[in-house]
C-alpha positions in Angstrom: 6.6 -1.4 -0.9 8.7 -2.3 -4.0 12.2 -3.5 -3.7 14.7 -1.3 -5.5 17.8 -3.2 -6.4 21.0 -1.4 -7.1 22.5 -2.1 -10.5 25.6 -3.6 -8.9 23.4 -6.2 -7.2 21.4 -7.3 -10.3 23.4 -10.5 -10.7 22.7 -11.6 -7.2 19.0 -10.7 -7.3 18.4 -12.5 -10.6 20.5 -15.6 -10.0 18.1 -18.4 -9.0 21.0 -20.5 -7.6 21.9 -17.8 -5.0 21.4 -18.5 -1.3 18.2 -17.0 -0.1 20.0 -15.2 2.8 22.2 -13.4 0.2 19.2 -12.3 -1.7 17.3 -11.2 1.4 20.3 -9.1 2.4 19.6 -6.9 -0.7 16.2 -5.9 0.8 17.3 -2.9 2.8 16.1 0.7 3.0 17.0 2.6 -0.2 19.0 5.8 0.0 16.3 8.5 -0.5 18.8 11.0 -1.8 18.7 9.2 -5.2 15.0 9.6 -5.8 13.5 12.2 -8.0 9.9 13.4 -7.2 7.8 14.8 -10.0 4.3 16.1 -9.9 2.0 14.5 -12.5 -1.4 15.5 -13.9 -4.4 13.9 -12.3 -5.0 11.5 -15.2 -1.5 10.1 -14.8 -2.2 9.0 -11.3 -5.2 6.8 -12.3 -4.6 3.5 -13.9 -7.9 3.5 -15.7 -7.2 6.7 -17.6 -3.7 5.9 -18.9 -3.2 6.3 -22.7 -0.1 5.5 -24.7 0.2 9.2 -25.7 0.8 10.1 -22.0 4.3 8.4 -22.1 
C-alpha cells in the first residue's frame, strides 16, 4: 500500500534529518473522503499496453 502524505507534511516527510518516529507518525490511514475513483479502459489497467497518447 502506498503512503499518501498530506501537503502540509511534505517538509517532515522529505527532511532526512527528521527523527524517524516523527516520520513514521505520518504513516496513518488516509481519509477516504478525499479520493476520486474513476473507471479506466482495459488498456489503461495494464502496464504493458500504456502509450504516451493515453495520458
